[in-house]
C-alpha positions as CSV (number, residue, x, y, z in Angstrom):
1,M,0.0,0.0,0.0
2,P,1.2,3.6,-0.6
3,Y,3.2,5.1,2.2
4,L,5.2,8.3,3.2
5,S,8.9,8.0,3.9
6,D,11.7,10.3,4.8
7,A,14.2,7.5,4.0
8,A,15.3,9.0,0.7
9,Q,18.3,10.4,-0.9
10,S,17.8,13.9,0.5
11,E,18.6,15.7,3.7
12,N,16.1,18.4,3.0
13,P,13.3,18.3,5.6
14,D,11.1,20.3,3.3
15,I,10.7,17.4,0.8
16,A,8.2,14.6,1.4
17,Y,8.3,11.2,-0.4
18,L,5.2,9.4,-1.4
19,Y,5.8,5.7,-2.4
20,L,3.1,4.0,-4.5
21,G,3.9,0.5,-3.1
22,S,4.3,-1.2,0.2
23,P,7.4,-0.4,2.3
24,G,10.3,-2.9,2.3
25,V,9.2,-4.9,-0.7
26,E,9.7,-4.5,-4.4
27,L,6.6,-6.5,-5.3
28,D,3.7,-6.6,-2.8
29,E,2.0,-10.0,-3.0
30,N,-1.4,-8.3,-2.6
31,N,-0.7,-5.6,-5.3
32,P,2.6,-6.3,-7.1
33,E,2.0,-3.7,-9.8
34,N,0.7,-0.9,-7.6
35,R,-2.7,-0.9,-9.4
36,F,-5.5,1.4,-8.4
37,S,-7.5,-0.9,-6.2
38,P,-10.2,0.7,-4.0
39,A,-8.0,0.1,-1.0
40,W,-5.0,1.6,-2.7
41,L,-7.1,4.7,-3.7
42,D,-8.3,5.0,-0.1
43,A,-4.7,5.0,1.1
44,I,-3.2,7.4,-1.4
45,E,-6.1,9.9,-1.1
46,G,-5.5,10.0,2.7
47,L,-1.8,10.5,2.3
48,L,-2.2,13.2,-0.3
49,D,-4.6,15.0,2.1
50,E,-1.9,14.7,4.8
51,I,0.8,16.1,2.5
52,A,-1.4,19.0,1.4
53,A,-2.1,20.0,5.0
54,G,1.5,19.4,6.2
55,P,4.7,21.4,6.4
56,A,6.4,19.9,3.3
57,K,7.1,22.3,0.5
58,G,8.0,19.7,-2.1
59,L,6.8,16.2,-3.0
60,V,8.5,13.3,-4.8
61,I,6.1,10.6,-6.0
62,T,7.9,7.3,-6.7
63,S,7.9,3.5,-6.0
64,T,10.4,0.7,-5.8
65,G,11.0,-2.4,-8.0
66,K,9.7,-3.2,-11.5
67,F,6.6,-0.9,-11.5
68,F,5.9,2.7,-10.9
69,T,2.2,1.8,-11.3
70,N,0.3,-0.4,-13.8
71,G,-2.8,1.7,-13.5
72,L,-6.4,0.5,-13.2
73,D,-7.2,-2.5,-11.2
74,T,-8.5,-4.7,-14.0
75,D,-9.6,-7.5,-11.6
76,F,-11.9,-5.0,-9.8
77,V,-13.1,-3.6,-13.1
78,F,-14.1,-7.0,-14.5
79,A,-15.8,-8.1,-11.3
80,N,-17.7,-4.8,-10.9
81,A,-18.6,-3.6,-14.4
82,S,-21.6,-1.6,-13.1
83,E,-19.3,0.5,-10.9
84,L,-16.8,1.4,-13.6
85,P,-18.1,5.0,-14.2
86,A,-17.9,5.8,-10.5
87,Y,-14.5,4.1,-10.3
88,L,-13.1,6.2,-13.2
89,D,-14.5,9.3,-11.7
90,R,-12.6,8.5,-8.5
91,V,-9.4,8.1,-10.5
92,H,-10.0,11.5,-12.2
93,A,-10.4,13.0,-8.7
94,L,-7.1,11.6,-7.7
95,Y,-5.5,13.2,-10.7
96,A,-7.1,16.6,-9.8
97,K,-5.8,16.3,-6.3
98,V,-2.2,15.7,-7.4
99,L,-2.5,18.5,-10.1
100,T,-3.5,21.1,-7.5
101,L,-1.3,20.3,-4.5
102,P,0.3,23.3,-2.8
103,Q,3.7,21.7,-3.0
104,S,6.0,21.5,-6.0
105,T,5.7,17.9,-7.2
106,V,8.1,15.6,-9.0
107,A,7.3,12.1,-10.3
108,A,10.4,9.8,-10.1
109,V,9.4,7.0,-12.5
110,N,11.3,4.0,-11.3
111,G,9.8,1.3,-13.5
112,H,6.8,0.6,-15.8
113,A,4.1,3.3,-15.9
114,F,1.2,2.0,-17.9
115,G,-2.3,3.4,-18.6
116,A,-3.8,5.2,-15.7
117,G,-0.4,4.9,-14.0
118,A,1.3,6.6,-16.9
119,M,-1.2,9.4,-16.6
120,L,-0.6,9.7,-12.8
121,A,3.0,10.5,-13.6
122,L,1.9,13.4,-15.9
123,C,0.0,15.0,-13.0
124,A,3.3,16.0,-11.4
125,D,4.8,19.3,-12.2
126,Y,8.1,17.6,-13.3
127,V,8.8,14.0,-14.4
128,V,12.1,12.2,-14.1
129,M,12.4,8.6,-15.5
130,R,15.1,6.0,-15.0
131,T,17.1,4.9,-18.0
132,E,17.8,1.2,-17.4
133,R,14.4,-0.3,-17.1
134,G,10.7,0.5,-17.6
135,F,8.4,1.9,-20.2
136,W,5.8,4.6,-20.2
137,S,2.8,3.5,-22.3
138,L,-0.9,3.9,-22.9
139,P,-2.2,0.4,-23.9
140,E,-5.8,1.4,-24.2
141,A,-6.0,1.3,-28.0
142,A,-4.4,-2.2,-28.0
143,L,-6.8,-3.3,-25.3
144,N,-9.9,-1.9,-27.1
145,M,-10.6,0.5,-24.2
146,P,-11.7,4.1,-24.6
147,F,-10.3,7.2,-23.0
148,P,-12.9,9.0,-20.8
149,R,-13.0,12.8,-21.1
150,G,-10.9,13.4,-18.0
151,M,-8.1,11.1,-19.1
152,A,-8.2,12.4,-22.7
153,G,-8.1,16.0,-21.3
154,L,-5.1,15.2,-19.1
155,L,-3.1,13.7,-22.0
156,T,-3.9,16.4,-24.6
157,T,-3.0,19.1,-22.0
158,R,0.2,17.6,-20.6
159,L,1.6,16.2,-23.9
160,P,2.6,17.7,-27.2
161,D,-0.1,17.0,-29.8
162,R,1.9,14.7,-32.0
163,T,3.0,12.7,-28.9
164,A,-0.5,12.4,-27.6
165,T,-1.7,11.3,-31.0
166,E,1.0,8.6,-31.3
167,A,0.7,7.4,-27.7
168,M,-3.1,7.2,-27.7
169,L,-3.5,5.7,-31.1
170,T,-0.7,3.2,-31.2
171,S,-0.1,2.2,-27.6
172,R,3.7,2.7,-28.2
173,R,6.0,1.9,-25.3
174,Y,8.5,4.7,-24.6
175,G,11.8,4.1,-22.9
176,A,13.3,6.9,-21.0
177,A,15.3,8.5,-23.8
178,D,12.4,8.4,-26.2
179,A,10.1,9.7,-23.5
180,V,12.3,12.8,-23.1
181,T,12.5,13.3,-26.9
182,A,8.7,13.0,-27.1
183,G,8.1,15.5,-24.3
184,I,6.5,12.9,-22.0
185,V,9.1,13.3,-19.2
186,D,11.5,16.2,-18.4
187,D,14.6,14.2,-17.6
188,A,16.1,10.7,-17.7
189,V,18.8,9.5,-15.3
190,A,20.4,6.3,-14.1
191,A,18.5,4.4,-11.5
192,D,21.0,5.3,-8.7
193,D,20.5,9.0,-9.5
194,L,16.7,8.9,-9.8
195,L,15.7,10.1,-6.3
196,T,18.7,12.4,-6.1
197,R,17.6,14.2,-9.3
198,A,14.0,14.3,-8.3
199,S,14.9,15.7,-4.8
200,E,17.1,18.4,-6.5
201,V,14.2,19.6,-8.7
202,A,11.7,19.6,-5.8
203,A,14.2,21.5,-3.6
204,E,14.8,24.1,-6.3
205,R,11.1,24.9,-6.2
206,T,10.3,25.0,-2.5
207,A,10.3,28.8,-2.4
208,V,7.0,29.0,-4.3
209,A,5.1,26.4,-2.3
210,G,2.0,27.3,-0.4
211,P,-1.7,28.1,-0.9
212,N,-1.0,30.5,-3.7
213,L,0.9,27.8,-5.7
214,A,-2.3,25.7,-5.5
215,N,-4.3,28.6,-6.8
216,V,-1.8,29.2,-9.7
217,K,-2.1,25.5,-10.6
218,R,-5.9,25.7,-10.7
219,A,-5.7,28.8,-12.9
220,L,-3.2,27.1,-15.2
221,R,-5.2,23.9,-15.5
222,Q,-8.8,25.1,-15.1
223,H,-10.0,23.5,-18.4
224,L,-8.3,20.2,-17.5
225,L,-9.8,20.3,-14.1
226,A,-13.3,20.8,-15.6
227,D,-12.7,17.7,-17.8
228,L,-11.6,15.7,-14.8
229,A,-14.7,16.8,-12.8
230,A,-17.1,15.7,-15.6
231,P,-18.9,12.5,-14.7
232,T,-18.0,9.5,-16.8
233,P,-21.1,8.5,-18.8
234,A,-22.0,4.8,-18.7
235,A,-22.6,4.9,-22.5
236,L,-18.9,5.5,-23.1
237,L,-18.1,2.0,-21.7
Protein backbone atom coordinates (compact mmCIF):
# COMPACT_ATOMS: atom_id res chain seq x y z
CA MET A 1 0.00 0.00 0.00
CA PRO A 2 1.17 3.59 -0.55
CA TYR A 3 3.18 5.14 2.25
CA LEU A 4 5.15 8.26 3.17
CA SER A 5 8.86 7.99 3.85
CA ASP A 6 11.72 10.26 4.80
CA ALA A 7 14.23 7.52 4.01
CA ALA A 8 15.26 8.97 0.67
CA GLN A 9 18.34 10.45 -0.91
CA SER A 10 17.81 13.94 0.47
CA GLU A 11 18.61 15.68 3.70
CA ASN A 12 16.09 18.44 2.97
CA PRO A 13 13.30 18.30 5.57
CA ASP A 14 11.06 20.32 3.25
CA ILE A 15 10.71 17.38 0.84
CA ALA A 16 8.16 14.59 1.37
CA TYR A 17 8.31 11.22 -0.40
CA LEU A 18 5.17 9.36 -1.40
CA TYR A 19 5.76 5.73 -2.39
CA LEU A 20 3.09 3.99 -4.46
CA GLY A 21 3.87 0.50 -3.15
CA SER A 22 4.34 -1.22 0.19
CA PRO A 23 7.40 -0.45 2.33
CA GLY A 24 10.30 -2.87 2.33
CA VAL A 25 9.23 -4.92 -0.70
CA GLU A 26 9.68 -4.50 -4.42
CA LEU A 27 6.58 -6.54 -5.28
CA ASP A 28 3.74 -6.60 -2.77
CA GLU A 29 2.04 -10.00 -3.01
CA ASN A 30 -1.37 -8.31 -2.65
CA ASN A 31 -0.75 -5.62 -5.26
CA PRO A 32 2.55 -6.30 -7.06
CA GLU A 33 1.97 -3.75 -9.81
CA ASN A 34 0.70 -0.92 -7.59
CA ARG A 35 -2.65 -0.94 -9.35
CA PHE A 36 -5.46 1.44 -8.41
CA SER A 37 -7.50 -0.90 -6.21
CA PRO A 38 -10.20 0.71 -4.04
CA ALA A 39 -8.02 0.12 -0.97
CA TRP A 40 -5.01 1.62 -2.73
CA LEU A 41 -7.07 4.67 -3.69
CA ASP A 42 -8.26 5.03 -0.09
CA ALA A 43 -4.67 4.99 1.13
CA ILE A 44 -3.21 7.37 -1.42
CA GLU A 45 -6.07 9.86 -1.08
CA GLY A 46 -5.50 10.01 2.68
CA LEU A 47 -1.75 10.45 2.28
CA LEU A 48 -2.19 13.24 -0.28
CA ASP A 49 -4.55 15.05 2.09
CA GLU A 50 -1.93 14.66 4.82
CA ILE A 51 0.76 16.07 2.54
CA ALA A 52 -1.40 18.99 1.41
CA ALA A 53 -2.08 20.00 5.01
CA GLY A 54 1.46 19.36 6.24
CA PRO A 55 4.68 21.37 6.36
CA ALA A 56 6.38 19.89 3.28
CA LYS A 57 7.14 22.31 0.46
CA GLY A 58 8.04 19.69 -2.14
CA LEU A 59 6.79 16.20 -2.95
CA VAL A 60 8.49 13.32 -4.77
CA ILE A 61 6.15 10.56 -5.97
CA THR A 62 7.87 7.25 -6.70
CA SER A 63 7.94 3.53 -5.96
CA THR A 64 10.42 0.66 -5.83
CA GLY A 65 10.99 -2.38 -8.00
CA LYS A 66 9.69 -3.17 -11.46
CA PHE A 67 6.61 -0.94 -11.46
CA PHE A 68 5.86 2.71 -10.86
CA THR A 69 2.22 1.75 -11.29
CA ASN A 70 0.33 -0.36 -13.81
CA GLY A 71 -2.80 1.75 -13.47
CA LEU A 72 -6.38 0.54 -13.21
CA ASP A 73 -7.20 -2.54 -11.15
CA THR A 74 -8.52 -4.73 -13.97
CA ASP A 75 -9.57 -7.50 -11.59
CA PHE A 76 -11.85 -5.04 -9.81
CA VAL A 77 -13.12 -3.63 -13.11
CA PHE A 78 -14.05 -7.04 -14.53
CA ALA A 79 -15.78 -8.07 -11.31
CA ASN A 80 -17.65 -4.78 -10.88
CA ALA A 81 -18.55 -3.56 -14.35
CA SER A 82 -21.57 -1.58 -13.15
CA GLU A 83 -19.30 0.45 -10.86
CA LEU A 84 -16.84 1.40 -13.60
CA PRO A 85 -18.08 4.97 -14.24
CA ALA A 86 -17.86 5.83 -10.53
CA TYR A 87 -14.48 4.11 -10.29
CA LEU A 88 -13.09 6.17 -13.19
CA ASP A 89 -14.52 9.34 -11.65
CA ARG A 90 -12.56 8.50 -8.52
CA VAL A 91 -9.37 8.08 -10.54
CA HIS A 92 -10.02 11.45 -12.18
CA ALA A 93 -10.44 13.00 -8.73
CA LEU A 94 -7.06 11.57 -7.73
CA TYR A 95 -5.46 13.23 -10.75
CA ALA A 96 -7.08 16.55 -9.85
CA LYS A 97 -5.80 16.27 -6.28
CA VAL A 98 -2.21 15.74 -7.43
CA LEU A 99 -2.45 18.47 -10.05
CA THR A 100 -3.47 21.08 -7.48
CA LEU A 101 -1.26 20.29 -4.48
CA PRO A 102 0.28 23.34 -2.79
CA GLN A 103 3.69 21.66 -3.02
CA SER A 104 5.97 21.49 -6.04
CA THR A 105 5.67 17.90 -7.23
CA VAL A 106 8.11 15.60 -9.01
CA ALA A 107 7.34 12.11 -10.30
CA ALA A 108 10.37 9.80 -10.11
CA VAL A 109 9.37 6.99 -12.48
CA ASN A 110 11.32 3.96 -11.27
CA GLY A 111 9.75 1.31 -13.53
CA HIS A 112 6.81 0.59 -15.79
CA ALA A 113 4.13 3.29 -15.90
CA PHE A 114 1.18 2.03 -17.93
CA GLY A 115 -2.31 3.35 -18.63
CA ALA A 116 -3.78 5.21 -15.70
CA GLY A 117 -0.40 4.90 -13.97
CA ALA A 118 1.33 6.61 -16.90
CA MET A 119 -1.23 9.39 -16.58
CA LEU A 120 -0.62 9.72 -12.84
CA ALA A 121 3.04 10.53 -13.58
CA LEU A 122 1.87 13.37 -15.86
CA CYS A 123 0.00 14.96 -12.96
CA ALA A 124 3.30 15.96 -11.35
CA ASP A 125 4.84 19.31 -12.19
CA TYR A 126 8.06 17.63 -13.33
CA VAL A 127 8.79 14.03 -14.37
CA VAL A 128 12.09 12.15 -14.11
CA MET A 129 12.41 8.61 -15.49
CA ARG A 130 15.12 5.99 -14.96
CA THR A 131 17.11 4.91 -17.99
CA GLU A 132 17.85 1.24 -17.42
CA ARG A 133 14.41 -0.30 -17.08
CA GLY A 134 10.74 0.50 -17.57
CA PHE A 135 8.38 1.87 -20.17
CA TRP A 136 5.80 4.62 -20.23
CA SER A 137 2.80 3.50 -22.29
CA LEU A 138 -0.93 3.93 -22.91
CA PRO A 139 -2.18 0.44 -23.86
CA GLU A 140 -5.84 1.42 -24.18
CA ALA A 141 -6.05 1.27 -27.99
CA ALA A 142 -4.42 -2.16 -28.04
CA LEU A 143 -6.83 -3.34 -25.33
CA ASN A 144 -9.92 -1.94 -27.08
CA MET A 145 -10.55 0.52 -24.24
CA PRO A 146 -11.73 4.14 -24.64
CA PHE A 147 -10.28 7.23 -23.00
CA PRO A 148 -12.85 9.02 -20.82
CA ARG A 149 -13.04 12.80 -21.12
CA GLY A 150 -10.92 13.36 -18.02
CA MET A 151 -8.08 11.11 -19.13
CA ALA A 152 -8.15 12.45 -22.69
CA GLY A 153 -8.07 15.98 -21.33
CA LEU A 154 -5.07 15.17 -19.15
CA LEU A 155 -3.14 13.66 -22.05
CA THR A 156 -3.89 16.40 -24.56
CA THR A 157 -3.05 19.07 -21.97
CA ARG A 158 0.18 17.62 -20.63
CA LEU A 159 1.63 16.16 -23.85
CA PRO A 160 2.59 17.71 -27.20
CA ASP A 161 -0.14 17.05 -29.79
CA ARG A 162 1.94 14.71 -31.95
CA THR A 163 3.01 12.72 -28.91
CA ALA A 164 -0.53 12.44 -27.58
CA THR A 165 -1.70 11.30 -31.02
CA GLU A 166 0.97 8.63 -31.31
CA ALA A 167 0.74 7.43 -27.72
CA MET A 168 -3.06 7.24 -27.65
CA LEU A 169 -3.54 5.73 -31.11
CA THR A 170 -0.67 3.23 -31.24
CA SER A 171 -0.06 2.17 -27.61
CA ARG A 172 3.67 2.66 -28.20
CA ARG A 173 6.00 1.86 -25.32
CA TYR A 174 8.48 4.65 -24.63
CA GLY A 175 11.78 4.06 -22.91
CA ALA A 176 13.30 6.91 -20.95
CA ALA A 177 15.35 8.50 -23.75
CA ASP A 178 12.43 8.36 -26.20
CA ALA A 179 10.10 9.72 -23.52
CA VAL A 180 12.32 12.78 -23.10
CA THR A 181 12.45 13.34 -26.87
CA ALA A 182 8.66 13.01 -27.10
CA GLY A 183 8.06 15.51 -24.30
CA ILE A 184 6.50 12.93 -21.97
CA VAL A 185 9.12 13.30 -19.23
CA ASP A 186 11.47 16.15 -18.45
CA ASP A 187 14.61 14.22 -17.59
CA ALA A 188 16.11 10.72 -17.73
CA VAL A 189 18.79 9.54 -15.32
CA ALA A 190 20.38 6.33 -14.10
CA ALA A 191 18.47 4.39 -11.46
CA ASP A 192 20.98 5.26 -8.74
CA ASP A 193 20.46 8.96 -9.47
CA LEU A 194 16.68 8.93 -9.78
CA LEU A 195 15.71 10.08 -6.28
CA THR A 196 18.67 12.43 -6.09
CA ARG A 197 17.62 14.22 -9.26
CA ALA A 198 13.96 14.30 -8.26
CA SER A 199 14.90 15.70 -4.85
CA GLU A 200 17.06 18.40 -6.46
CA VAL A 201 14.21 19.59 -8.65
CA ALA A 202 11.74 19.58 -5.77
CA ALA A 203 14.19 21.50 -3.58
CA GLU A 204 14.78 24.11 -6.28
CA ARG A 205 11.06 24.94 -6.24
CA THR A 206 10.28 25.03 -2.53
CA ALA A 207 10.31 28.84 -2.40
CA VAL A 208 7.01 29.05 -4.28
CA ALA A 209 5.15 26.39 -2.25
CA GLY A 210 1.97 27.27 -0.40
CA PRO A 211 -1.70 28.08 -0.93
CA ASN A 212 -0.96 30.51 -3.74
CA LEU A 213 0.85 27.80 -5.68
CA ALA A 214 -2.28 25.67 -5.51
CA ASN A 215 -4.29 28.65 -6.81
CA VAL A 216 -1.82 29.16 -9.65
CA LYS A 217 -2.09 25.48 -10.57
CA ARG A 218 -5.88 25.72 -10.65
CA ALA A 219 -5.69 28.75 -12.92
CA LEU A 220 -3.15 27.06 -15.19
CA ARG A 221 -5.22 23.89 -15.46
CA GLN A 222 -8.80 25.13 -15.15
CA HIS A 223 -9.97 23.53 -18.40
CA LEU A 224 -8.31 20.23 -17.53
CA LEU A 225 -9.85 20.29 -14.05
CA ALA A 226 -13.27 20.79 -15.65
CA ASP A 227 -12.66 17.72 -17.80
CA LEU A 228 -11.62 15.69 -14.77
CA ALA A 229 -14.71 16.79 -12.83
CA ALA A 230 -17.13 15.73 -15.59
CA PRO A 231 -18.93 12.46 -14.67
CA THR A 232 -18.01 9.48 -16.84
CA PRO A 233 -21.13 8.46 -18.81
CA ALA A 234 -21.99 4.78 -18.72
CA ALA A 235 -22.60 4.92 -22.48
CA LEU A 236 -18.88 5.48 -23.10
CA LEU A 237 -18.14 2.03 -21.73
